[in-house]
C-alpha positions as a Markdown table, in Angstrom:
| # | Residue | x | y | z |
|---|---|---|---|---|
| 1 | Met | 1.3 | -6.8 | -9.4 |
| 2 | Asp | 4.8 | -7.9 | -11.3 |
| 3 | Thr | 7.4 | -5.8 | -10.8 |
| 4 | Gly | 9.7 | -7.1 | -13.0 |
| 5 | Arg | 11.5 | -8.9 | -10.4 |
| 6 | Phe | 9.0 | -10.4 | -8.4 |
| 7 | Arg | 5.2 | -10.0 | -7.3 |
| 8 | Ile | 3.8 | -7.8 | -5.0 |
| 9 | Arg | 0.5 | -7.4 | -3.1 |
| 10 | Ala | -0.6 | -3.6 | -4.3 |
| 11 | Phe | -1.9 | -1.4 | -1.8 |
| 12 | His | -4.7 | 0.2 | -4.5 |
| 13 | Thr | -4.2 | 3.3 | -4.9 |
| 14 | Pro | -4.4 | 5.5 | -8.1 |
| 15 | Leu | -0.7 | 5.3 | -9.2 |
| 16 | Val | -0.9 | 1.6 | -9.3 |
| 17 | Glu | -4.3 | 1.8 | -11.2 |
| 18 | Lys | -2.6 | 3.6 | -13.8 |
| 19 | Ile | 0.4 | 0.8 | -13.5 |
| 20 | Leu | -1.8 | -1.7 | -13.8 |
| 21 | Asn | -3.4 | 0.5 | -17.4 |
| 22 | Ser | -0.2 | 1.1 | -18.9 |
| 23 | Pro | 1.7 | -1.2 | -21.3 |
| 24 | Met | 4.9 | 0.9 | -19.9 |
| 25 | Gly | 7.0 | -1.5 | -17.0 |
| 26 | Thr | 7.2 | -0.7 | -12.9 |
| 27 | Asp | 10.6 | -0.1 | -13.0 |
| 28 | Ala | 9.9 | 4.1 | -13.2 |
| 29 | Tyr | 7.3 | 3.6 | -10.1 |
| 30 | Phe | 9.4 | 1.0 | -8.0 |
| 31 | Asn | 13.1 | 2.9 | -7.0 |
| 32 | Ile | 15.2 | 3.7 | -4.5 |
| 33 | Gln | 13.4 | 7.4 | -4.3 |
| 34 | Ala | 9.5 | 5.9 | -4.9 |
| 35 | Val | 10.5 | 3.4 | -2.0 |
| 36 | Glu | 12.1 | 6.0 | -0.1 |
| 37 | Lys | 9.0 | 8.7 | -0.6 |
| 38 | Ser | 6.1 | 6.1 | -0.3 |
| 39 | Trp | 7.7 | 3.2 | 2.3 |
| 40 | Ile | 9.5 | 5.4 | 5.0 |
| 41 | Arg | 7.8 | 9.0 | 4.5 |
| 42 | Gly | 4.1 | 7.5 | 4.2 |
| 43 | Asp | 3.8 | 9.5 | 0.7 |
| 44 | Ile | 1.5 | 6.9 | -0.5 |
| 45 | Asp | 1.1 | 8.8 | -4.2 |
| 46 | Ser | 4.8 | 8.0 | -4.9 |
| 47 | Gly | 5.2 | 4.4 | -5.0 |
| 48 | Ile | 3.7 | 0.5 | -4.4 |
| 49 | Leu | 3.3 | -0.2 | -1.3 |
| 50 | Pro | 3.3 | -3.9 | -1.0 |
| 51 | Val | 0.5 | -5.1 | 1.4 |
| 52 | Gly | 0.3 | -8.9 | 2.7 |
| 53 | Glu | -2.7 | -11.2 | 1.9 |
| 54 | Val | -4.5 | -9.9 | 5.6 |
| 55 | Ser | -5.2 | -6.4 | 3.9 |
| 56 | Gly | -8.3 | -8.0 | 1.8 |
| 57 | Leu | -10.0 | -9.1 | 5.1 |
| 58 | Ile | -9.5 | -5.3 | 6.4 |
| 59 | Ser | -13.6 | -3.9 | 6.4 |
| 60 | Asp | -13.5 | -1.0 | 8.0 |
| 61 | Ile | -11.0 | 1.8 | 9.3 |
| 62 | Glu | -11.0 | 2.9 | 12.8 |
| 63 | Ser | -8.6 | 5.4 | 15.0 |
| 64 | Ala | -6.4 | 4.4 | 17.2 |
| 65 | Lys | -8.6 | 5.2 | 20.1 |
| 66 | Gln | -11.1 | 3.4 | 18.8 |
| 67 | Ile | -8.8 | 0.1 | 18.7 |
| 68 | Ile | -7.7 | 0.5 | 22.2 |
| 69 | Asp | -11.3 | 1.1 | 23.8 |
| 70 | Glu | -12.1 | -1.8 | 21.8 |
| 71 | Met | -9.2 | -4.1 | 23.3 |
| 72 | Val | -9.4 | -3.0 | 26.9 |
| 73 | Gly | -13.4 | -3.4 | 26.9 |
| 74 | Ala | -14.2 | 0.4 | 27.0 |
| 75 | Ser | -17.3 | 1.5 | 26.1 |
């Protein structure tokens, strides 16, 4: 996603899809208020969430318990 200032890999949400299909720029969605709501408060529908390259490797979402059990070898 090109924010006009730099390019980022964005977490795909309905908002990001709307932005990608809109002729308007990203400034309305990439400002300090949107960043605070989405990055700090966790409201993923309020702004653009940058993600790293590894996000493309995620195939399933597990609970914290499942991850810890797998790490310590519990079944």
